[in-house]
C-alpha positions in Angstrom: -57.4 62.1 -95.5 -55.2 60.2 -92.8 -56.7 57.2 -91.4 -55.3 55.5 -88.5 -56.2 52.0 -87.3 -55.5 51.7 -83.6 -54.9 48.1 -82.6 -55.3 47.7 -79.0 -56.4 45.4 -76.1 -58.4 46.1 -73.0 -55.9 44.3 -70.9 -53.1 46.3 -72.3 -51.5 48.4 -69.9 -49.5 50.6 -72.5 -52.7 51.2 -74.3 -54.5 53.0 -71.2 -52.1 55.8 -71.7 -52.0 55.7 -75.6 -55.7 56.1 -75.8 -55.6 59.2 -73.7 -52.9 60.5 -75.7 -54.5 59.4 -79.2 -57.5 61.7 -78.0 -55.6 64.4 -77.6 -54.1 64.1 -80.9 -57.7 63.9 -82.3 -58.2 67.2 -80.6 -55.1 68.7 -82.1 -55.9 67.0 -85.8 -59.4 66.7 -86.2 -59.2 65.9 -89.7 -57.8 62.5 -89.0 -59.9 59.2 -89.1 -59.1 57.0 -86.1 -60.7 53.2 -86.6 -60.4 51.0 -83.5 -58.8 47.3 -83.9 -58.8 44.3 -81.6 -55.6 42.9 -80.3 -55.4 40.0 -77.9 -52.6 39.5 -75.6 -54.5 36.5 -73.8 -57.3 35.3 -75.8 -58.2 32.6 -73.1 -56.9 31.6 -70.0 -54.5 29.1 -71.1 -52.9 31.8 -72.7 -51.7 33.1 -69.2 -50.4 29.4 -68.4 -48.3 29.3 -71.6 -46.5 32.7 -71.2 -46.4 32.8 -67.3 -46.8 29.4 -66.0 -50.2 29.9 -64.1 -52.7 32.6 -64.2 -51.5 33.2 -60.4 -47.9 34.1 -61.8 -49.6 36.4 -64.8 -50.9 38.3 -62.5 -47.6 39.2 -60.2 -45.8 39.4 -63.4 -48.3 41.8 -65.3 -48.5 44.1 -62.2 -44.6 44.7 -62.8 -45.6 45.7 -66.5 -48.1 48.2 -64.6 -45.5 49.9 -62.5 -43.8 51.0 -66.0 -46.9 51.9 -67.8 -47.9 54.2 -64.7 -44.7 56.0 -65.2 -45.6 56.5 -68.9 -48.9 57.6 -68.3 -49.3 61.2 -68.0 -51.6 61.1 -65.0 -50.4 58.3 -63.3 -53.7 56.5 -62.6 -52.8 53.0 -62.4 -54.1 51.4 -59.2 -51.3 48.6 -58.3 -51.8 48.1 -54.9 -55.6 47.7 -55.5 -55.3 45.4 -58.1 -52.8 43.4 -56.0 -55.3 43.0 -53.2 -58.0 41.8 -55.3 -59.1 37.9 -54.9 -59.6 37.3 -58.7 -57.1 36.3 -61.7 -56.2 38.9 -64.0 -58.7 39.0 -67.1 -58.4 37.6 -70.4 -58.7 39.6 -73.7 -62.1 38.4 -75.1 -65.1 39.5 -73.3 -63.7 43.1 -72.9 -62.8 43.2 -76.7 -66.3 41.9 -77.6 -67.8 44.5 -75.3 -65.9 47.2 -77.2 -66.6 45.8 -80.5 -70.7 45.5 -80.0 -70.5 49.3 -78.8 -68.5 50.3 -81.9 -71.6 48.4 -84.1 -74.3 50.1 -81.8 -72.8 53.7 -81.7 -69.9 53.7 -84.2 -66.1 54.6 -83.3 -67.0 56.9 -80.5 -69.0 54.8 -78.7 -66.1 52.0 -79.1 -63.5 54.3 -77.8 -65.8 55.7 -75.0 -66.5 52.0 -73.9 -63.1 50.6 -74.3 -61.8 53.6 -71.8 -64.3 52.6 -69.6 -63.3 49.0 -69.3 -59.6 50.1 -69.1 -60.6 52.7 -66.0 -62.4 50.0 -64.3 -59.4 47.5 -64.7 -56.5 49.9 -64.1 -58.1 52.2 -61.6 -61.1 50.7 -60.2 -59.6 47.5 -59.9 -62.7 45.4 -61.2 -62.5 42.0 -63.0 -63.4 43.2 -66.6 -63.9 38.9 -67.6 -67.2 39.2 -65.3 -70.2 39.7 -67.3 -71.8 41.5 -64.6 -68.8 43.7 -64.4 -69.0 44.4 -67.8 -72.8 45.3 -68.1 -72.8 47.4 -65.1 -69.8 49.3 -67.1 -71.8 49.2 -70.2 -75.0 50.8 -68.4 -73.0 53.8 -67.3 -72.1 54.8 -70.7 -74.4 56.7 -73.1 -75.1 53.7 -75.4 -78.4 51.9 -75.6 -78.1 48.6 -73.5 -80.4 46.3 -75.2 -78.7 46.9 -78.5 -75.2 46.4 -77.2 -76.4 43.3 -75.6 -78.2 41.9 -78.6 -74.6 42.6 -80.5 -72.4 41.3 -77.6 -74.1 37.9 -77.9 -74.4 38.2 -82.0 -71.7 35.6 -83.6 -71.4 38.4 -86.0 -69.6 40.5 -83.6 -67.0 37.5 -82.8 -66.7 37.5 -86.3 -65.1 41.2 -86.9 -62.9 40.7 -83.8 -61.2 37.9 -85.5 -61.4 39.8 -88.7 -59.2 42.7 -86.9 -56.7 39.4 -85.5 -56.2 38.5 -89.2 -55.6 42.2 -90.1 -53.0 42.5 -87.3 -51.5 39.2 -88.7 -51.5 40.5 -92.1 -49.5 44.1 -91.1 -47.5 41.8 -89.0 -48.5 43.2 -85.7 -46.6 41.2 -82.7 -47.9 43.8 -80.2 -49.7 47.1 -79.0 -50.6 49.5 -79.0 -49.9 49.9 -82.4 -51.0 52.5 -85.1 -51.3 51.9 -88.8 -51.4 55.2 -90.6 -53.1 55.3 -94.1 -52.3 51.0 -94.2 -48.9 51.2 -94.6 -46.8 52.9 -91.8 -46.6 51.8 -88.0 -46.1 54.0 -85.1 -45.4 51.1 -82.2 -45.5 51.5 -78.9 -47.1 54.2 -76.4 -45.0 57.0 -77.9 -45.0 60.5 -76.6 -48.1 62.7 -78.2 -45.5 65.1 -79.9 -43.4 62.3 -81.5 -46.9 60.9 -82.9 -48.2 64.2 -84.3 -44.6 65.0 -85.6 -44.7 61.2 -87.3 -48.2 62.1 -88.6 -47.0 65.6 -90.4 -44.3 63.8 -91.9 -46.7 61.0 -93.3 -49.2 63.8 -94.5 -45.9 65.5 -96.2 -45.6 62.5 -97.9 -49.1 61.5 -98.8 -50.1 65.3 -100.0 -51.0 65.5 -103.7 -48.1 67.0 -105.9 -48.6 71.1 -106.0 -47.4 72.4 -109.1 -45.3 75.6 -107.7 -44.3 77.0 -111.3 -46.9 76.6 -114.0 -45.8 76.1 -117.2 -46.8 78.5 -120.1 -46.3 78.5 -123.9 -43.0 80.8 -123.2 -40.5 77.9 -122.0 -39.7 74.6 -120.5 -41.5 72.1 -123.0 -43.6 69.3 -121.8 -45.6 66.3 -122.6 -49.4 66.1 -121.7 -52.3 64.1 -122.4 -54.9 66.2 -124.4 -58.1 64.6 -125.1 -56.9 61.4 -125.1 -53.9 61.9 -127.2 -50.0 62.6 -126.0 -49.1 66.2 -127.0 -45.7 68.0 -126.3 -45.0 71.6 -126.3 -41.8 73.4 -126.7 
């Protein structure tokens, strides 16, 4: 079994093409298990101030990141000019992360993924402020998820605790950015890599993780071995 922990942030521009890519990988390799994990590039507005001098400066700088992310995106879906014309400051991470985690609580990993993608599309394509609770609720209502159950999970402190657990896990893995894939808890695929390279890396990991298969079966006619039989160590010539 290949398990991939997909660390991402709703406001991460390179996570947008990476999520689309990972959906294609899942179609090619349906046997893999994808677990979605939260990572906050800007937990609160002060983080924008600290990194960029102000939230106004943050928006200008981040839009330059969008240009490169749009080149990375096979579908070139980023509406850079649309976002530049908006009058709201660039969103922070937490409301969107809580919204996606709440969807996961209600509907599992597939619901998490659907809401995560819907939030990213709203930000990067439709120039909507996913910090705004009214915007979040409107997005959720357009997803195939029970809104009242989602709303209850969104405001539940236990949901925040689960997001915090993801943050702690990211620290344990020593992750400093997203998107990032942790495969089987020990292999890192870092950044928005091309789909072919992701699949190739997973195939290599599958080979490393596969159980040993006996190609030449030992028999009584040659090549001795020592084996455990009925709890005893027995050696045969």
